[in-house]
C-alpha positions in Angstrom: 0.3 -4.6 -27.0 0.7 -1.0 -27.7 -2.3 0.7 -27.4 -3.6 3.2 -30.4 -3.2 6.9 -28.9 -4.1 10.2 -30.1 -1.5 12.6 -31.0 0.4 14.1 -28.2 -1.2 17.7 -29.2 -4.8 16.1 -28.7 -3.8 14.8 -25.2 -2.6 18.4 -24.4 -5.9 19.4 -25.5 -7.6 17.3 -23.4 -6.0 18.4 -20.1 -6.1 22.4 -21.0 -10.0 22.2 -22.1 -11.2 18.7 -20.8 -12.7 18.1 -24.2 -14.8 14.8 -24.3 -12.2 12.0 -24.3 -14.6 9.6 -26.4 -11.9 9.4 -29.3 -9.0 7.8 -27.3 -9.4 4.3 -27.2 -6.6 1.8 -26.3 -5.9 -1.9 -27.4 -6.0 -4.6 -24.5 -3.2 -4.2 -22.4 -2.2 -7.8 -22.7 -3.0 -10.8 -24.5 -5.7 -12.2 -21.9 -9.0 -12.0 -22.5 -9.8 -11.4 -18.9 -8.0 -9.7 -16.4 -7.1 -11.5 -13.3 -6.2 -9.1 -10.7 -5.2 -9.3 -7.0 -4.3 -6.5 -4.4 -1.3 -7.5 -2.2 -0.9 -5.5 1.1 2.1 -4.2 1.9 1.6 -4.9 5.9 0.3 -8.5 5.2 4.3 -9.5 6.0 3.8 -8.9 9.7 1.3 -10.6 11.6 -0.2 -12.5 9.0 3.1 -13.8 7.6 1.9 -13.3 4.1 5.1 -12.6 1.8 5.1 -12.1 -2.1 6.4 -16.2 -2.1 3.2 -17.2 -0.8 1.3 -16.1 -4.2 3.7 -18.1 -6.0 3.7 -21.5 -3.5 0.0 -21.1 -3.5 -0.3 -21.5 -7.3 -2.0 -17.9 -7.3 0.7 -16.2 -9.2 0.5 -18.6 -12.0 -2.9 -17.8 -12.8 -3.3 -14.1 -12.1 -2.4 -11.5 -14.8 -2.0 -8.3 -12.2 -0.9 -7.8 -8.7 -2.1 -4.1 -7.3 0.6 -3.4 -4.4 -1.4 -1.4 -1.4 -0.6 1.5 -0.8 1.2 4.4 -1.6 -0.1 7.6 -0.1 -0.4 11.2 -1.0 1.2 13.6 1.7 0.1 17.2 2.6 2.5 18.8 0.0 0.6 16.4 -2.8 3.3 13.8 -3.1 3.7 10.5 -3.4 5.1 8.3 -0.9 5.6 5.1 0.6 3.6 4.2 3.5 6.4 1.6 5.0 9.7 1.5 3.4 10.7 -1.4 5.6 8.6 -3.9 4.3 8.7 -2.2 0.5 12.2 -2.1 0.0 14.4 -2.3 3.3 13.4 -5.5 4.8 15.8 -8.5 4.1 14.1 -10.9 3.2 15.9 -14.8 3.8 16.2 -17.6 1.5 13.2 -19.5 2.9 10.9 -16.6 2.3 12.3 -15.5 -1.3 10.5 -16.6 -4.4 13.9 -17.4 -5.6 15.3 -19.1 -2.7 18.1 -16.8 -2.4 18.3 -14.3 0.1 18.6 -10.3 -0.1 22.2 -9.2 0.0 23.2 -6.9 2.4 23.0 -3.9 -0.2 20.5 -2.8 -2.7 16.8 -3.6 -3.4 15.4 -5.5 -0.8 12.0 -6.2 1.0 8.6 -6.9 -0.9 9.5 -4.8 -3.9 12.3 -7.1 -4.8 10.4 -10.2 -4.3 7.7 -8.9 -6.8 10.9 -8.1 -9.5 11.5 -12.2 -8.6 7.9 -13.3 -8.7 7.7 -11.1 -12.4 10.6 -13.5 -13.6 9.2 -16.4 -12.9 5.8 -15.7 -14.3 6.7 -13.2 -17.5 3.4 -12.2 -17.9 2.5 -10.8 -14.6 2.6 -7.3 -14.2 2.2 -5.2 -11.1 0.4 -1.7 -10.3 1.5 0.9 -7.0 -2.1 1.3 -5.4 -2.5 5.2 -4.6 -4.3 6.2 -1.6 -7.2 3.8 -0.2 -9.6 4.2 2.6 -6.6 5.9 5.0 -4.8 7.5 2.6 -7.1 9.7 0.4 -7.3 12.6 2.9 -5.1 14.7 0.5 -6.2 13.8 -3.0 -8.6 16.3 -3.4 -5.7 19.5 -2.7 -3.4 17.7 -4.8 -5.4 17.5 -8.1 -6.9 21.1 -7.6 -4.8 23.1 -9.9 -2.9 22.1 -13.2 0.6 22.5 -11.8 -0.5 20.5 -8.5 -1.8 17.7 -10.9 1.4 17.5 -12.5 3.5 17.5 -9.3 1.0 14.8 -8.1 1.9 12.5 -11.1 5.5 13.3 -11.5 6.3 12.2 -8.0 4.2 9.0 -8.3 6.1 8.2 -11.4 9.5 9.2 -9.9 8.8 7.1 -7.0 7.2 4.0 -7.9 8.0 4.3 -12.0 11.4 5.1 -12.4 12.3 3.2 -8.9 13.9 6.6 -7.2 13.4 5.4 -3.4 15.1 6.8 -0.3 18.1 5.4 0.6 19.3 3.6 -2.5 20.9 4.7 -6.2 18.5 6.4 -8.6 16.4 4.0 -10.4 17.5 1.1 -7.7 13.5 0.1 -7.8 13.0 0.8 -11.9 10.9 -2.3 -13.2 9.0 -3.3 -10.1 6.0 -1.4 -11.4 4.4 -1.4 -15.0 1.8 1.4 -13.6 -0.4 3.1 -11.3 -3.6 2.1 -9.5 -5.7 5.2 -8.3 -7.9 4.2 -5.5 -8.9 7.7 -3.9 -11.9 7.1 -1.9 -14.1 9.3 -2.9 -13.6 12.2 -4.8 -16.6 14.5 -4.6 -17.9 12.7 -1.7 -17.2 11.4 2.1 -14.8 8.6 2.3 -12.7 8.4 5.8 -13.6 11.0 8.7 -11.5 14.3 7.9 -10.8 13.5 4.3 -10.9 16.9 2.1 -13.5 16.6 -0.7 -14.7 19.1 -2.8 -17.3 19.6 -5.6 -14.4 20.2 -8.1 -13.3 17.0 -7.4 -14.7 15.1 -9.9 -13.4 17.1 -13.3 -10.1 17.4 -11.2 -9.5 13.8 -11.3 -10.1 13.4 -14.8 -7.6 16.2 -15.5 -5.3 14.1 -13.0 -5.8 11.2 -14.8 -5.1 12.5 -18.1 -2.2 14.3 -16.8 -0.9 10.9 -15.4 -1.5 9.1 -18.8 0.2 11.8 -20.6 3.4 11.6 -18.0 3.3 7.8 -18.1 3.1 7.6 -22.0 6.4 10.0 -22.2 8.3 7.2 -20.7 6.4 3.7 -21.8 3.1 3.7 -23.5 2.8 0.4 -22.4 2.5 1.5 -18.5 -0.8 1.0 -17.5 -3.6 3.1 -15.3 -6.4 1.8 -13.2 -8.7 2.7 -10.7 -11.2 1.7 -7.8 -14.5 2.9 -8.5 -17.5 2.7 -6.2 -20.5 0.8 -6.4 -22.9 3.8 -4.8 -24.7 5.7 -7.7 -24.8 8.6 -5.6 -20.8 8.2 -5.3 -20.4 7.6 -8.9 -22.1 10.7 -10.0 -20.2 13.3 -7.6 -17.0 11.7 -8.4 -16.3 10.4 -11.5 -17.3 12.1 -15.4 -17.7 8.1 -16.4 -17.3 7.9 -20.2 -13.9 10.2 -20.2 -12.3 8.5 -17.2 -12.8 5.4 -18.6 -11.2 6.6 -21.9 -7.8 7.5 -20.2 -7.6 4.1 -18.3 -6.5 0.5 -19.3 -9.2 -0.6 -16.9 -10.8 0.0 -13.7 -12.2 -2.3 -11.2 -15.9 -1.4 -9.5 -16.5 -2.3 -5.8 -17.9 -5.5 -5.4 -17.7 -5.7 -1.6 -18.8 -3.9 1.3 -22.5 -3.4 0.0 -23.5 -4.3 3.5 -21.0 -3.7 6.5 -21.1 -4.8 10.0 -21.1 -1.5 11.3 -25.0 -1.6 10.2 -27.2 -2.9 13.0 -29.1 -5.2 10.6 -27.0 -8.2 8.9 -27.1 -8.3 5.0 -25.0 -9.5 1.9 -20.9 -8.3 1.4 -21.0 -8.8 -2.1 -24.2 -10.2 -3.6 -24.5 -10.7 -7.4 -28.0 -9.7 -8.3 -30.1 -7.4 -6.2 -32.2 -9.0 -3.5 -35.6 -8.5 -3.4 -35.7 -9.3 0.6 -33.3 -6.3 1.4 -35.6 -4.4 3.5 -32.8 -1.1 3.0 -34.1 1.7 0.9 -31.2 1.3 -1.6 -30.7 -2.1 -2.8 -27.1 -2.8 -3.6 -25.4 -5.6 -6.1 -22.8 -6.3 -8.4 -25.1 -6.4 -11.2 -26.7 -3.0 -10.2 -23.0 -1.6 -10.2 -22.4 -2.8 -13.4 -25.5 -1.5 -15.1 -25.0 1.7 -13.1 -21.3 2.0 -15.2 -22.5 0.9 -18.4 -25.5 3.6 -18.4 -22.7 6.2 -17.7 -20.5 5.0 -20.8 -18.0 2.5 -19.8 -17.0 -0.4 -21.8 -18.0 -3.7 -20.8 -14.6 -4.7 -21.5 -12.8 -2.5 -19.5 -15.1 -3.2 -16.3 -13.2 -5.3 -13.7 -15.6 -6.8 -11.1 -14.5 -6.3 -7.6 -14.7 -9.7 -6.0 -14.2 -10.6 -1.6 -11.8 -12.9 -0.3 -13.1 -12.1 3.5 -16.6 -11.8 4.6 -18.9 -9.1 7.0 -20.1 -10.3 10.2 -22.6 -9.4 13.0 -23.5 -10.9 16.5 -25.5 -10.6 19.3 -28.3 -11.9 16.8 -31.9 -13.0 17.8 -34.7 -15.1 16.2 -34.7 -18.0 14.2 -34.8 -18.7 10.3 -31.4 -18.1 8.3 -30.3 -14.9 10.2 -30.5 -12.9 7.0 -31.4 -8.8 7.7 -32.2 -9.3 11.6 -31.2 -7.4 13.8 -27.7 -7.5 15.4 -25.6 -5.6 18.7 -22.0 -5.4 16.9 -19.9 -6.7 14.7 -18.6 -10.5 15.3 -15.5 -11.3 16.6 -12.9 -11.9 14.3 -8.9 -12.9 14.0 -7.8 -9.2 13.1 -10.6 -6.8 13.3 -14.4 -6.9 14.6 -16.6 -7.6 11.8 -14.1 -8.7 9.0 -12.2 -12.1 8.6 -10.9 -14.0 6.0 -12.2 -16.5 3.6 -9.6 -19.1 4.9 -10.5 -18.4 8.4 -14.6 -18.0 8.0 -14.7 -21.5 6.1 -13.3 -23.1 9.3 -16.2 -21.8 11.5 -18.8 -23.8 12.8 -22.6 -23.0 12.1 -25.0 -24.0 9.3 -24.5 -22.9 5.5 -26.9 -20.8 3.3 -26.9 -20.4 -0.3 -29.4 -18.4 -2.7 -28.6 -18.6 -6.1 -30.9 -16.1 -7.3 -28.6 -13.5 -5.9 -25.6 -15.2 -6.0 -24.8 -15.2 -1.8 -23.8 -17.0 0.6 -23.7 -17.2 4.4 -23.2 -18.9 7.8 -25.8 -18.6 10.9 -25.3 -20.3 14.0 -28.4 -19.1 15.8 -26.4 -15.8 16.8 -23.3 -14.4 14.5 -24.1 -14.3 11.6 -21.3 -13.9 8.4 -21.6 -13.2 4.7 -18.9 -14.2 2.8 -18.0 -16.2 -0.8 -17.3 -19.2 -1.2 -16.1 -20.9 -4.2 -19.6 -21.6 -5.5 -20.6 -17.8 -5.5 -16.9 -16.6 -7.0 -17.8 -19.4 -9.7 -21.3 -17.7 -10.2 -19.5 -14.3 -10.5 -16.9 -15.7 -12.8 -19.8 -16.8 -15.1 -21.6 -13.5 -14.8 -17.8 -11.8 -15.8 -17.7 -14.0 -18.9 -21.2 -14.1 -20.4 -21.3 -10.1 -20.3 -18.3 -9.9 -21.9 -16.6 -7.5 -18.7 -12.7 -7.1 -18.5 -12.4 -9.7 -15.3 -11.7 -9.5 -11.8 -10.3 -7.9 -9.2 -9.9 -9.6 -5.6 -9.3 -7.8 -2.2 -6.7 -9.2 -0.6 -4.6 -12.3 -2.1 -3.8 -13.0 1.4 -7.3 -13.8 2.7 -8.1 -16.5 0.0 -6.3 -20.0 1.5 -3.3 -21.7 1.4 -4.6 -23.6 -1.8 -5.6 -20.1 -3.0 -8.7 -21.8 -3.9 -10.8 -18.9 -4.5 -8.5 -17.7 -7.4 -8.4 -21.1 -9.1 -11.9 -21.3 -8.9 -12.0 -17.8 -10.6 -9.2 -19.0 -13.3 -10.9 -21.6 -14.5 -13.6 -19.7 -15.7 -11.5 -16.9 -16.7 -8.7 -18.4 -18.2 
């Protein structure tokens, strides 16, 4: 479906003057009422053995509308680059791991990108976006969007690599048609993210200007190309980094943080992704999905463009003392886990022993065995969130990340039954 755009002259005016962008509107980018988005991580093909084909065999691909492919980074020169060309387009995929059962050839596009093309051919409505940044890939964003020239160069480099498909070692355009847009995951404009990230007060304004420039360049190719972004839960980070009304007017939708509301690095247990604010929470700032949605609505985000982040993993603590349900107890360290301490997949957590607790008032679920505490979403909590999204006419959901769901795509399927 074509978006209704302002004249190019008005867009150029926005880039130059950053006038309020409320007048620019877009139709829905597809015929689905709700967007059902999942991140696919390119490093998952290694130890996790999670390939593009797994999204098909689990049934997840048929229930999604968008896949965000993570990640592309921004380098010190302010250009997009691939973090893992081997996984992305060089790795030969054997027949048994291929979506269509056909092995990659000796030449041409291979790897995850070729498999994504095959997945889209099998599921014609499915769209894919390259995700730019992430927690460890946002260091140089601030420099890259500092001037009009650098913003144009960054947008051009991302489009050349990922949209036009000019990847190293292959003929020009070899990877064209894989991606339908760009997902911006700058963590965070104007406020702290990973240690060493460059941040400036001007990031807030420059982020808007960059989205406008990216929108201009994408529309020059095809005005059906998409822009989305991942945005934070904390109100302080929203206000430091985002002109909410303006950037939402330039994007097709944005996914908002609905997880890591409490993390295992804290010395007190808490909810990873509670739907509603918990009055028991002793922390000075109480987070919830509902509070974050309200914060964006108050700042001018249209409800139909807000896509709620949902975790397919949990946050865990160990070294707890005392009885009860373990919630908000002090802990000594992150819990042991499959991949990294304090964080584990839904598919692993459902197999752990211990007593499960549920609070429907806050939309939260957790496990406690007297020493180890895990907060994670199960089918019941994601169903409650799906009804929340539907009832409030929000834009859909986003899952981080699809490899953490189980082999039957239980979480994905539960969400689909409500939001199809």
